[in-house]
C-alpha positions as CSV (number, residue, x, y, z in Angstrom):
1,M,-5.2,30.4,41.0
2,G,-2.2,28.9,42.8
3,P,-2.0,25.1,43.5
4,T,-2.6,25.6,47.3
5,V,-5.7,27.8,46.9
6,Y,-7.0,25.4,44.2
7,L,-6.6,22.4,46.6
8,M,-8.3,24.1,49.5
9,A,-11.3,25.1,47.2
10,L,-11.4,21.5,45.9
11,R,-11.4,20.1,49.4
12,R,-14.3,22.4,50.4
13,R,-16.3,21.2,47.4
14,L,-15.6,17.4,47.6
15,G,-14.6,16.8,51.2
16,A,-11.7,14.6,52.2
17,A,-13.1,11.4,50.8
18,G,-14.0,13.1,47.5
19,L,-10.5,14.7,47.2
20,W,-8.9,11.3,47.7
21,L,-11.0,9.8,45.0
22,A,-10.2,12.6,42.6
23,F,-6.4,12.1,43.1
24,S,-6.9,8.3,42.8
25,A,-8.6,8.7,39.4
26,A,-5.9,11.1,38.2
27,A,-3.2,8.7,39.3
28,A,-4.8,5.9,37.4
29,G,-4.1,7.8,34.2
30,C,-0.4,8.3,35.0
31,G,0.6,4.6,34.9
32,A,2.2,2.7,32.1
33,P,0.5,3.5,28.8
34,A,-1.4,0.7,27.0
35,T,0.4,-1.1,24.2
36,P,-0.3,0.7,21.0
37,A,-2.3,-1.2,18.4
38,G,-0.1,-3.3,16.2
39,M,2.9,-3.4,18.6
40,V,4.3,-6.8,19.2
41,S,4.6,-7.8,22.9
42,E,6.2,-10.7,24.6
43,Q,2.8,-12.4,25.0
44,S,2.1,-12.4,21.3
45,A,2.0,-15.7,19.5
46,R,4.7,-16.2,16.9
47,T,4.5,-18.2,13.7
48,L,7.6,-18.8,11.5
49,L,6.9,-20.2,8.0
50,L,9.3,-21.3,5.2
51,P,8.1,-20.9,1.6
52,A,6.4,-23.9,0.0
53,R,7.7,-22.5,-3.3
54,F,10.5,-20.0,-4.0
55,A,11.5,-19.0,-7.5
56,W,13.4,-16.1,-9.2
57,L,13.6,-14.4,-12.5
58,S,16.1,-12.0,-14.1
59,S,15.7,-9.7,-17.1
60,K,19.3,-10.6,-18.1
61,G,18.4,-14.1,-19.1
62,P,16.8,-17.4,-18.2
63,S,17.0,-18.4,-14.5
64,A,18.6,-21.8,-13.8
65,T,18.4,-24.0,-10.7
66,L,18.0,-21.9,-7.6
67,P,21.5,-20.7,-6.6
68,S,22.9,-20.4,-3.1
69,A,22.4,-16.6,-3.3
70,I,20.6,-14.2,-5.6
71,A,22.1,-10.8,-6.5
72,L,19.9,-7.8,-6.2
73,G,20.4,-4.1,-7.1
74,G,23.7,-4.4,-9.1
75,K,23.9,-2.9,-12.5
76,A,25.0,-6.2,-14.0
77,C,22.1,-8.0,-12.4
78,G,19.3,-6.5,-14.4
79,R,15.8,-6.4,-13.0
80,V,15.2,-9.3,-10.6
81,L,12.0,-10.8,-9.3
82,L,11.6,-13.1,-6.3
83,Y,8.5,-15.2,-5.9
84,F,7.4,-16.6,-2.6
85,E,4.4,-18.8,-1.9
86,F,3.5,-19.7,1.7
87,A,0.8,-22.1,2.9
88,E,-2.6,-20.6,3.6
89,L,-3.2,-19.5,7.2
90,A,-6.4,-19.8,9.1
91,P,-5.7,-17.7,12.2
92,S,-8.2,-17.5,15.0
93,R,-6.5,-14.4,16.5
94,R,-5.9,-10.9,15.3
95,L,-2.8,-10.3,13.1
96,L,-0.4,-7.9,14.7
97,R,2.6,-7.9,12.4
98,A,4.2,-9.9,9.6
99,E,7.7,-9.6,8.3
100,L,9.6,-11.2,5.4
101,L,13.1,-12.2,6.7
102,L,16.0,-12.3,4.3
103,N,19.7,-13.0,5.1
104,A,21.8,-10.6,3.1
105,S,25.5,-10.1,2.4
106,G,27.6,-8.2,-0.1
107,A,28.4,-4.5,-0.6
108,A,25.4,-2.8,-2.1
109,G,26.4,0.7,-1.0
110,D,23.6,2.4,0.8
111,G,21.2,-0.4,0.2
112,V,18.7,-1.6,-2.4
113,D,15.2,-0.3,-3.0
114,V,12.6,-3.0,-3.6
115,E,8.9,-3.2,-4.2
116,L,6.8,-5.8,-2.4
117,S,3.3,-6.9,-3.5
118,R,0.8,-9.6,-3.5
119,S,0.9,-11.9,-6.6
120,E,-1.3,-14.1,-8.7
121,A,-0.5,-17.8,-8.7
122,A,2.6,-18.4,-10.8
123,Q,2.7,-20.9,-13.6
124,A,4.4,-24.3,-13.1
125,E,7.8,-23.1,-14.3
126,L,9.3,-19.7,-14.0
127,R,12.3,-19.4,-16.3
128,V,12.3,-16.2,-18.4
129,W,11.3,-12.7,-17.6
130,S,8.0,-12.9,-19.4
131,D,6.9,-15.8,-17.1
132,Q,6.5,-13.4,-14.2
133,P,3.1,-13.5,-12.5
134,Q,1.0,-10.4,-12.2
135,A,1.5,-8.2,-9.2
136,L,-1.5,-7.3,-7.1
137,E,-2.4,-4.6,-4.7
138,P,-1.2,-3.5,-2.2
139,R,2.3,-2.6,-3.4
140,L,4.8,-1.5,-0.8
141,A,8.1,0.3,-1.2
142,A,10.9,-1.1,1.1
143,R,14.6,-0.9,1.4
144,L,17.2,-3.6,2.0
145,G,19.7,-1.9,4.4
146,A,23.2,-2.7,5.5
147,P,24.4,-6.1,4.2
148,S,25.7,-8.9,6.5
149,S,22.5,-8.8,8.5
150,V,18.9,-10.1,8.5
151,Q,16.6,-7.9,6.5
152,R,13.2,-7.5,8.0
153,L,10.6,-6.3,5.5
154,D,7.2,-5.4,6.8
155,V,4.5,-7.2,4.8
156,T,1.6,-6.9,7.4
157,E,-0.6,-5.0,5.0
158,I,-0.1,-7.6,2.2
159,L,-0.9,-10.4,4.6
160,R,-4.1,-8.8,5.7
161,A,-5.2,-8.3,2.1
162,E,-4.3,-11.9,1.3
163,Q,-6.2,-13.3,4.3
164,Q,-9.4,-11.8,2.9
165,Q,-8.9,-13.9,-0.2
166,R,-8.5,-17.1,1.7
167,Q,-5.7,-18.3,-0.5
168,P,-2.0,-19.2,0.0
169,L,0.1,-16.1,0.6
170,R,2.0,-15.2,-2.6
171,L,4.6,-12.4,-2.4
172,L,6.6,-10.7,-5.1
173,L,9.8,-8.8,-4.4
174,H,11.0,-6.7,-7.3
175,A,14.5,-5.0,-7.5
176,E,15.8,-2.7,-10.1
177,P,19.6,-2.3,-11.0
178,A,21.0,0.8,-9.2
179,S,24.5,0.3,-7.9
180,D,27.8,-1.2,-9.1
181,E,27.9,-3.9,-6.5
182,P,24.8,-6.0,-5.7
183,M,23.5,-7.3,-2.4
184,L,23.3,-11.1,-2.1
185,I,20.2,-12.7,-0.7
186,E,20.7,-16.3,0.7
187,T,18.3,-18.9,-0.7
188,G,19.1,-21.8,1.6
189,A,19.7,-24.0,-1.5
190,A,23.3,-24.8,-0.4
191,G,22.7,-24.5,3.4
192,G,22.3,-21.4,5.4
193,A,19.1,-19.5,6.2
194,Q,16.1,-19.6,3.8
195,P,13.8,-16.6,3.3
196,R,11.0,-17.0,5.9
197,L,7.9,-15.3,7.1
198,E,7.6,-14.3,10.7
199,I,4.0,-13.6,11.9
200,Y,2.8,-12.3,15.3
201,W,-0.8,-12.8,16.5
202,E,-2.6,-11.3,19.5
């Protein structure tokens, strides 16, 4: 049936007023789509947190005082573990998204693959590789991309799991040696940007 014949038949069935209502209802579905679940909008509330505790471990030897930058992914770096502990959150709104922000520099080729996970509470001192706390589910694969930029790692799933425990948010970032040159992650110990957690709420 052609569009003209279809409209004439529809007009006979609904009348002029009914035909107008039918087109109005159809037009209502053609407007701007609703914001997908989990998408951050300009109206979302934003929380930015700095870690209450930040420590690191290397399989190459004991870790000393927190340096200005920590090398990840280089063959000479060995396996590296970063431990972050953030204050417990008691949100009254729905969590939309959470990201761990890291300032990176260096020349780690195509990037560095890392694993992110929840963590048990660490002991008072983290110095040697055997001191590392146990990683907890969920465990997420991520990738640090081009250096000289802010790396944004999605930890929404981890934060949702931690909220159910009603404990401080504890994160582990684990990196294996892969390339000749490492990527450097700023710690803020000598100025500059610290790692931080950016959270959006609805």
